[in-house]
C-alpha positions in Angstrom: -53.8 -30.5 -76.8 -55.5 -33.7 -77.9 -53.4 -36.1 -80.0 -53.9 -39.3 -81.9 -50.9 -40.7 -80.2 -50.0 -40.5 -76.5 -46.5 -39.2 -76.1 -45.2 -40.2 -72.6 -42.2 -37.9 -72.3 -40.6 -39.3 -69.1 -40.9 -42.9 -70.1 -39.8 -42.1 -73.6 -42.7 -43.8 -75.3 -45.2 -42.9 -77.9 -48.2 -45.2 -78.2 -51.2 -45.0 -80.6 -54.6 -44.2 -79.3 -57.7 -46.1 -80.3 -60.4 -44.2 -82.1 -62.4 -43.7 -78.9 -59.5 -42.5 -76.7 -58.0 -39.2 -76.0 -54.9 -38.3 -73.9 -53.9 -35.0 -72.4 -51.0 -34.1 -70.2 -52.2 -31.0 -68.3 -48.7 -30.5 -66.8 -47.8 -28.9 -63.5 -50.6 -27.5 -61.4 -50.3 -25.4 -58.2 -52.6 -27.6 -56.2 -53.7 -31.0 -57.6 -56.6 -31.3 -55.2 -58.0 -27.9 -56.1 -57.5 -28.6 -59.8 -59.4 -31.9 -59.5 -62.2 -30.2 -57.6 -62.4 -27.5 -60.3 -62.9 -30.2 -62.9 -65.7 -31.9 -61.0 -67.5 -28.5 -60.5 -67.2 -27.7 -64.2 -69.4 -30.6 -65.1 -72.4 -28.5 -64.0 -74.4 -31.5 -62.8 -74.5 -34.0 -60.0 -71.7 -36.6 -60.2 -72.7 -40.1 -61.1 -71.9 -42.9 -58.6 -68.8 -43.9 -60.7 -67.6 -40.3 -60.8 -68.1 -40.0 -57.0 -66.0 -43.1 -56.6 -63.2 -41.6 -58.8 -63.3 -38.3 -56.9 -63.0 -40.2 -53.6 -60.0 -42.2 -54.9 -58.3 -39.0 -56.1 -58.7 -37.3 -52.8 -57.5 -40.4 -50.9 -54.4 -40.7 -53.2 -53.4 -37.0 -52.7 -54.0 -37.1 -49.0 -51.6 -40.0 -48.8 -48.9 -37.8 -50.2 -49.0 -38.5 -54.0 -48.3 -35.5 -56.1 -50.0 -36.5 -59.3 -53.3 -37.9 -60.6 -54.2 -40.0 -63.7 -57.9 -39.8 -64.5 -59.9 -41.8 -66.9 -63.1 -40.0 -67.7 -65.8 -41.5 -69.9 -67.7 -38.9 -71.8 -71.0 -39.3 -73.8 -70.2 -39.4 -77.5 -72.4 -40.3 -80.4 -74.8 -43.2 -81.1 -74.8 -44.0 -77.4 -71.1 -44.6 -77.3 -68.6 -43.1 -74.8 -65.2 -41.5 -75.4 -62.4 -42.2 -73.0 -60.3 -39.2 -72.0 -57.2 -39.9 -70.0 -55.6 -36.8 -68.3 -52.7 -36.5 -66.0 -51.7 -33.5 -63.8 -49.1 -33.2 -61.1 -47.6 -30.8 -58.6 -44.1 -29.3 -59.0 -42.2 -30.3 -55.9 -39.2 -28.1 -56.8 -37.1 -31.3 -57.0 -36.2 -32.8 -60.4 -35.9 -36.3 -59.1 -39.3 -36.2 -57.3 -40.9 -34.6 -60.3 -39.5 -37.1 -62.7 -40.6 -40.0 -60.5 -44.1 -38.6 -60.1 -44.5 -38.1 -63.8 -43.2 -41.6 -64.7 -45.7 -43.1 -62.3 -48.6 -41.2 -63.9 -47.4 -42.2 -67.3 -47.3 -45.8 -66.2 -50.9 -45.5 -65.1 -51.8 -44.0 -68.5 -50.4 -47.1 -70.2 -52.5 -49.2 -67.9 -55.7 -47.3 -68.7 -54.9 -47.4 -72.4 -54.4 -51.2 -72.2 -50.7 -50.8 -73.4 -48.8 -51.6 -70.2 -47.0 -54.4 -72.2 -45.0 -51.7 -74.0 -43.4 -50.6 -70.8 -43.0 -54.1 -69.5 -41.1 -55.1 -72.6 -38.6 -52.2 -72.1 -38.2 -53.0 -68.4 -37.7 -56.7 -69.0 -35.2 -56.1 -71.8 -33.2 -53.6 -69.8 -33.6 -54.9 -66.2 -34.9 -58.4 -66.4 -38.2 -57.6 -64.6 -41.6 -58.6 -65.7 -45.0 -57.4 -64.4 -46.5 -60.9 -64.0 -48.6 -61.2 -60.9 -47.5 -57.8 -59.5 -49.9 -55.4 -57.9 -50.7 -52.1 -59.7 -48.8 -50.2 -56.9 -45.7 -52.2 -57.4 -45.9 -51.8 -61.2 -46.2 -48.0 -60.6 -43.1 -48.2 -58.4 -41.2 -50.0 -61.1 -42.4 -47.4 -63.7 -41.3 -44.6 -61.5 -37.8 -46.0 -60.9 -37.5 -46.9 -64.6 -38.3 -43.2 -65.4 -35.6 -42.0 -63.2 -32.9 -44.3 -64.5 -33.9 -43.7 -68.1 -33.6 -40.0 -67.6 -30.0 -40.2 -66.5 -30.4 -39.9 -62.7 -27.6 -41.9 -61.0 -27.2 -43.8 -57.8 -25.7 -41.0 -55.7 -28.0 -38.4 -57.0 -31.2 -40.4 -56.3 -29.9 -41.4 -52.9 -29.2 -37.8 -51.9 -32.2 -36.1 -53.5 -35.1 -38.5 -53.2 -37.9 -38.6 -50.6 -39.2 -41.4 -48.5 -41.8 -42.4 -51.0 -39.1 -43.1 -53.6 -37.0 -45.0 -51.1 -40.1 -47.1 -50.2 -40.6 -47.7 -53.9 -37.0 -48.9 -54.2 -37.5 -51.3 -51.3 -40.8 -52.6 -52.8 -39.1 -53.2 -56.2 -36.2 -55.1 -54.5 -38.6 -57.2 -52.3 -41.1 -57.9 -55.1 -38.7 -58.9 -57.8 -37.0 -62.2 -57.9 -35.3 -62.2 -61.3 -32.0 -64.0 -60.7 -30.2 -61.8 -63.3 -31.3 -58.6 -61.6 -28.4 -56.7 -60.1 -29.1 -54.3 -57.2 -26.7 -51.6 -56.0 -27.3 -51.7 -52.3 -26.2 -48.8 -50.1 -26.5 -49.9 -46.5 -26.3 -46.4 -45.0 -29.3 -45.2 -46.9 -31.2 -48.5 -46.9 -32.1 -48.0 -50.6 -31.5 -50.1 -53.6 -31.3 -49.1 -57.3 -32.1 -51.3 -60.3 -29.0 -51.7 -62.5 -29.3 -52.3 -66.2 -28.3 -55.8 -67.2 -24.9 -56.2 -68.7 
């Protein structure tokens, strides 16, 4: 369903769309790569160079082990203008923590594509003392993923026991890439993972 606002369920944010933007959360799909391919075939025409590049990046991302895709598609509109459609879809891993993390990462990328990443940064800075200044997109997505887990009530022990290596890598990147002196980290030596802790 196309809306005039983008409701990002896992991050707990609703942001307004500009008049030329659309947002759609397609939800869980059985096979993200097959779902993406079906979309490209449905165009009924050869892909443009930009579309080929997007398709390549999507395949590359999924083959590296990501479970979700955020796509910005520019469609011909009227008077020579183009409408931007942002769509997310993701695979159900069968694990609530992995699913929540995956969706939070896609929603973080949605905010980037909508030009509204500052909305998330404000929440993260207020709650955890972290800003996005001079951080790579991947690290911001890691932060968004971890933020989504914490804001949805997943605790230290639960994440430690139920997460996968990608989430543990994200935790390590967040720790390594953040230097806020007031950031507290709950460090568990045996699992080599760190969790952001909300500022007191």
